[in-house]
C-alpha positions in Angstrom: 0.0 -0.1 0.0 1.4 3.1 -0.6 -0.1 6.4 0.3 0.3 9.9 -2.2 -0.8 12.9 0.2 0.0 16.0 -0.2 -2.1 16.3 3.5 0.1 15.0 6.2 -3.5 14.2 8.1 -5.6 12.7 5.1 -2.2 10.5 5.2 -2.7 9.7 8.5 -6.0 9.1 8.2 -6.0 7.0 5.0 -3.8 4.9 7.4 -5.6 5.0 10.6 -8.4 3.8 8.1 -7.0 0.5 7.6 -8.2 0.1 11.4 -12.2 0.7 10.2 -13.2 -2.9 10.3 -13.0 -3.1 14.1 -14.8 -0.1 15.5 -17.9 1.2 14.8 -18.6 4.1 13.5 -18.6 6.4 15.7 -16.1 4.6 18.4 -13.8 4.9 15.1 -13.5 8.7 15.3 -12.9 8.7 18.8 -10.0 6.4 17.6 -8.5 8.3 14.9 -9.3 11.9 17.6 -7.1 10.1 20.2 -4.3 8.5 17.5 -4.4 12.0 16.3 -4.0 14.0 20.1 -1.4 11.0 21.0 1.0 12.1 18.0 0.4 16.2 18.0 0.9 16.6 21.8 4.2 16.5 22.5 3.3 14.8 26.3 0.3 13.2 27.6 0.1 13.7 30.9 -3.8 12.3 30.7 -6.9 11.6 28.5 -8.5 14.9 29.7 -5.3 16.4 29.4 -5.8 15.2 25.7 -9.3 16.6 25.3 -8.8 20.2 26.7 -5.3 20.8 24.8 -6.1 19.3 21.3 -9.3 17.7 20.7 -11.8 20.1 22.1 -10.2 22.7 20.2 -11.5 21.2 16.9 -13.8 18.7 16.9 -17.5 19.4 18.9 -17.0 15.5 21.0 -17.5 15.5 24.6 -15.0 14.5 27.4 -17.1 11.5 28.3 -17.2 10.4 25.1 -13.8 9.2 25.6 -13.7 7.7 28.6 -17.0 5.5 27.5 -14.9 4.5 24.8 -11.5 3.3 26.6 -13.9 0.6 28.7 -16.5 -0.5 25.7 -15.4 -4.2 25.9 -16.2 -4.3 22.5 -13.6 -3.5 20.8 -10.6 -6.7 20.3 -7.1 -6.0 21.3 -6.4 -9.0 19.5 -7.9 -7.3 16.1 -6.0 -3.8 16.5 -2.7 -6.5 16.8 -3.6 -8.4 13.5 -4.0 -4.9 11.8 -0.8 -3.7 12.3 0.9 -7.0 11.8 -0.5 -7.3 8.1 0.2 -3.5 8.4 3.8 -4.8 8.7 4.2 -7.7 6.6 2.5 -5.7 3.3 6.1 -4.4 3.4 8.0 -7.6 2.7 7.4 -8.1 -1.6 5.8 -11.4 -2.0 9.0 -12.9 -3.6 10.6 -12.4 0.0 8.3 -14.0 1.3 9.9 -17.4 2.0 13.5 -16.0 2.2 13.0 -13.3 5.1 12.5 -14.2 9.2 10.2 -12.2 11.2 10.9 -12.0 15.0 8.9 -11.6 17.7 10.0 -10.1 20.7 8.4 -10.9 24.2 8.9 -9.0 27.4 7.5 -7.1 30.3 7.8 -4.0 32.2 6.8 -2.6 35.0 5.3 0.2 35.7 4.9 2.2 39.0 1.2 3.5 40.0 1.6 5.6 43.4 -2.3 5.8 43.5 -4.5 2.3 45.4 -7.5 3.1 43.2 -5.7 1.2 40.1 -6.9 -2.0 38.9 -4.5 -5.4 39.4 -2.0 -3.0 41.3 0.3 -5.3 42.9 3.6 -4.9 44.7 6.3 -6.2 42.2 9.6 -7.2 42.5 11.7 -5.2 39.8 14.7 -6.8 39.1 16.2 -3.8 37.8 16.2 -1.9 40.9 14.6 1.1 38.4 13.2 3.2 42.0 15.7 2.3 44.4 14.3 -0.4 45.9 13.7 -4.4 45.4 9.8 -4.1 45.0 7.1 -1.4 43.8 3.5 -1.4 44.0 2.4 -0.8 40.1 1.4 -3.1 36.9 3.4 -5.3 34.5 2.5 -4.5 31.5 3.9 -7.5 29.1 4.3 -7.0 25.3 4.9 -8.2 22.2 6.9 -6.3 19.4 7.9 -7.1 15.7 10.4 -6.7 13.8 10.1 -6.5 10.3 13.0 -6.9 7.2 13.5 -4.2 5.3 15.8 -4.4 2.1 17.3 -0.9 0.8 19.7 -1.4 -2.3 22.1 -4.4 -0.7 21.3 -4.2 2.6 18.8 -5.6 5.0 17.3 -3.9 7.7 14.7 -4.1 10.3 12.9 -1.8 11.8 10.8 -2.4 15.0 7.2 -1.9 16.0 4.9 -2.8 19.2 2.3 -5.2 18.0 0.4 -5.9 21.4 0.2 -5.2 25.1 -1.4 -7.3 28.0 -1.9 -6.4 31.8 -1.0 -8.6 34.1 -3.7 -9.5 36.4 -3.0 -13.1 38.2 -5.7 -14.8 36.5 -3.6 -16.3 34.5 0.6 -16.1 33.9 3.3 -14.2 32.4 3.9 -16.5 30.3 -0.1 -17.6 29.9 -0.2 -13.8 27.7 2.8 -13.9 26.1 1.1 -17.0 24.1 -1.5 -15.7 24.3 -0.2 -12.5 22.5 2.1 -14.8 19.9 -1.7 -17.1 19.1 -3.3 -14.1 18.1 -0.9 -12.5 15.3 0.0 -16.2 13.9 -2.6 -16.1 11.6 -1.4 -13.4 9.8 1.9 -15.1 9.5 1.1 -18.0 7.9 4.1 -19.0 5.5 6.5 -16.3 6.9 9.4 -18.2 8.8 8.9 -16.4 13.3 11.4 -16.7 15.7 10.3 -15.7 18.8 12.7 -13.8 21.1 12.9 -13.5 25.0 15.0 -13.6 28.2 15.1 -16.3 30.7 11.7 -15.7 32.2 10.0 -16.8 29.3 12.1 -20.3 27.8 10.4 -22.3 30.7 7.9 -25.4 29.1 4.4 -24.2 29.0 5.5 -21.3 26.6 7.8 -23.3 24.3 5.3 -25.7 24.3 4.0 -23.2 21.5 6.0 -24.5 19.2 4.2 -27.3 18.7 0.9 -25.5 18.1 2.3 -23.3 14.6 4.8 -25.4 12.0 6.8 -22.0 10.7 7.4 -21.1 15.1 10.5 -21.5 16.7 11.8 -19.6 20.2 15.8 -18.5 20.4 16.2 -17.3 24.2 18.0 -16.5 27.4 18.0 -19.7 29.9 19.0 -20.0 33.2 23.0 -20.9 33.6 21.7 -23.4 35.6 20.0 -25.3 33.4 20.3 -29.2 33.4 21.4 -30.6 30.3 22.2 -33.9 28.9 23.3 -35.6 25.9 21.2 -36.9 23.2 19.2 -40.3 23.0 21.3 -42.8 23.1 20.9 -45.4 20.5 19.0 -48.9 22.0 21.0 -51.4 23.6 18.6 -54.3 22.6 18.7 -55.1 25.9 14.7 -55.9 27.8 13.5 -52.8 29.1 12.3 -49.6 28.8 15.1 -47.3 26.8 16.7 -44.1 27.7 15.4 -41.0 26.1 18.1 -39.0 27.2 21.6 -39.7 27.4 24.6 -38.2 30.2 24.4 -35.2 31.8 26.5 -32.9 30.2 28.8 -30.0 32.2 29.1 -27.1 29.9 32.7 -26.9 31.2 34.0 -29.4 29.3 31.9 -28.0 25.9 34.4 -26.8 23.2 34.7 -23.3 23.5 35.2 -21.2 20.5 36.9 -17.1 21.1 35.0 -14.8 19.3 36.4 -11.1 20.0 36.0 -10.9 24.1 33.8 -14.0 24.6 34.4 -17.7 24.7 31.3 -19.2 22.5 30.5 -23.2 22.5 27.5 -24.3 20.4 25.8 -28.0 21.4 22.9 -29.9 20.1 21.3 -31.4 23.2 18.3 -32.1 25.5 17.1 -29.7 28.6 13.9 -30.7 30.6 12.4 -27.8 29.0 11.6 -29.1 26.2 11.0 -32.8 24.9 13.2 -32.7 21.4 16.3 -31.6 21.1 17.3 -28.2 21.3 20.4 -26.1 20.0 22.3 -24.9 23.4 24.9 -21.6 23.1 27.7 -21.4 26.2 28.8 -18.2 26.3 31.9 -16.7 29.4 34.7 -13.9 29.5 37.2 -16.9 31.0 37.3 -20.6 30.1 39.3 -20.9 33.3 37.4 -19.1 36.1 33.9 -19.4 34.1 32.8 -16.3 34.7 29.5 -14.6 33.9 29.0 -17.6 31.9 25.0 -16.8 29.5 22.9 -19.5 28.6 20.9 -19.4 25.5 18.4 -21.9 23.6 17.2 -22.5 20.0 14.5 -24.9 18.7 15.5 -23.9 15.2 19.5 -25.0 13.6 21.5 -21.8 13.0 22.1 -22.8 9.1 18.0 -22.8 8.7 17.4 -19.5 10.0 17.0 -16.7 7.3 20.6 -14.8 7.8 19.9 -11.1 10.3 22.3 -9.6 7.4 23.1 -9.9 3.6 25.0 -13.3 3.4 27.7 -11.6 1.6 27.9 -9.2 5.0 31.0 -9.5 6.6 28.7 -9.0 10.1 26.7 -12.8 8.6 25.0 -14.2 11.9 27.9 -16.7 13.3 26.1 -17.9 16.3 22.8 -18.3 18.5 23.7 -14.8 20.1 24.1 -12.9 17.4 20.5 -13.4 16.8 19.5 -13.4 19.9 20.8 -9.9 20.6 18.0 -8.5 18.1 15.8 -9.0 21.3 17.5 -5.8 22.7 15.2 -3.4 20.5 12.3 -3.8 22.5 14.2 -2.4 25.5 14.7 0.2 23.6 11.0 0.3 22.6 10.0 0.8 25.9 12.4 3.3 26.6 11.6 5.3 24.4 7.3 4.5 24.8 8.1 5.5 28.6 10.9 8.9 27.8 9.2 10.0 25.0 5.0 8.8 24.3 4.2 8.7 28.1 3.8 5.6 28.1 2.8 5.2 32.2 1.7 8.4 32.9 -2.1 7.2 32.3 -4.2 7.9 34.9 -7.1 5.7 34.2 -8.2 2.8 36.6 -10.0 -0.1 34.8 -8.1 -3.1 33.6 -10.1 -2.5 29.8 -9.2 1.2 30.1 -5.4 0.9 30.7 -4.4 -2.5 28.1 -6.7 0.2 25.2 -4.9 2.8 26.1 -1.7 2.0 26.0 -2.4 -0.7 22.9 -3.2 2.7 21.2 -0.1 4.5 21.7 1.8 1.4 20.0 -0.4 1.8 17.6 0.7 5.5 16.9 4.5 4.3 17.8 3.9 1.8 15.0 2.4 4.2 12.2 5.3 6.7 12.9 7.7 4.1 12.4 5.6 2.7 8.9 4.2 5.8 7.9 7.8 6.7 5.5 7.7 3.6 4.5 4.2 4.3 2.4 3.5 7.5 2.6 6.0 9.6 -0.8 5.9 12.8 1.9 7.3 10.9 4.5 10.1 9.1 2.5 13.2 10.7 3.8 12.5 9.7 7.2 13.2 6.2 6.8 14.8 4.2 9.7 14.8 7.0 11.7 13.3 7.2 15.0 9.9 7.5 15.2 10.0 10.6 18.0 11.6 11.9 15.3 8.6 11.3 12.9 6.4 12.4 15.6 7.7 15.9 16.1 7.3 15.9 12.2 3.9 14.8 11.5 2.7 16.1 14.6 3.6 20.3 13.7 1.9 19.3 10.4 -1.6 18.4 11.6 -1.6 21.2 14.1 -0.6 23.7 11.2 -2.7 22.2 8.6 -5.8 22.0 11.2 -5.2 26.2 12.3 -5.3 27.3 8.6 -8.2 25.0 7.9 -10.3 26.4 11.0 -9.5 30.0 9.7 -10.8 29.0 5.9 -14.2 28.2 7.9 -14.3 32.6 8.0 -16.1 33.8 5.1 -14.0 36.6 5.4 -11.1 34.9 4.9 -12.4 32.9 2.0 -13.4 35.9 0.3 -9.5 37.4 0.2 -7.9 33.9 -0.5 -6.6 35.4 -2.7 -4.5 38.4 -1.3 -3.2 36.0 1.3 -1.1 33.8 -1.1 0.4 31.5 1.5 -2.7 30.0 2.1 -4.0 29.0 -1.5 -1.5 25.8 -0.4 -4.1 24.8 2.4 -7.1 25.0 0.9 -7.1 21.7 0.0 -8.0 20.7 3.4 -10.6 22.9 4.3 -13.0 20.0 4.9 -11.1 18.3 7.1 -11.6 19.6 10.2 -15.3 19.2 9.6 
């Protein structure tokens, strides 16, 4: 899909029209206004702030309608995720469908909330100690991002967009929430090689079982360094009794390590208690004598079967599992950007339904700023720029167009339009503020 519009507002509205089938008519209008407000405003303090500082100046809508809209359970978050994924993979030519890998990154983030009226606000362990203490009172948000391969001339690059967010509410585990996020978009990714990237919290047996449900799905993730490893299933001896399903227990200190830069890396195919089928285990360490800073990674797919992150002729071609796993860091960067520049954690709404819908709308706005430069001809120069930079450019253009379109409603301005040449280029957007 290519959008060729001179008006930035019309361009964004055409993009958001791809979500039209999810909502009713009035709900879709509120959805568009919220996305416009999120993109246009530099900081989002609350829904009331968006309404008073932006929406009420150009549209005749009530504040309560937005609160009712966010609390409406008729609009499924999974449908929003599917649409965003469909837009993302539309950038991949059909001829490249079988030779490009799509990476889904699963992770969770903590958001402190100081009020005690928020639903599902718990005392949570903060392993990174962002607030100076080991525990915080707030929300745990499980998120999934998609890394899309984009071929530019002879270079293959990936862009990262958020697909969906789920609020942890103790009704199911974070592993189950991660599986729900993956299952929601897998029908849209049929025919692609899909690889899930996750940290050691998610590489557990209940989560890894999702690979049995989809033939095109594999997992590459970090695991605990004390994970028990076994040799492959031994050849049957022909003796009576049940044959062994696992070989002897392995010690990663006895693996054959190869030095790559400042790390030593060993890769073996073995069996773990995390999965019934054999997996690939990569172990990295700084020192093979003391084995300090040991990191272990698991892959359900052979490295040579992974469509490379880079071109095959590139010197930076992936040489081990860790090189592929590094792409998971993109979701951490995305969390940082959304919290710092997109006000992800400043929501003041209390119900779970409203919170989930609001943070997913921020994800829609974020993904729009990442994808529009590849869809719109007027924003082509901002490809691979940060979403914040595109947001600033698009927001400035929208404010400018709305300001002049409001002026054009005054009859006196219309009669004397020929005397104001610099307004002539906005005559085609007179209907945009209606």
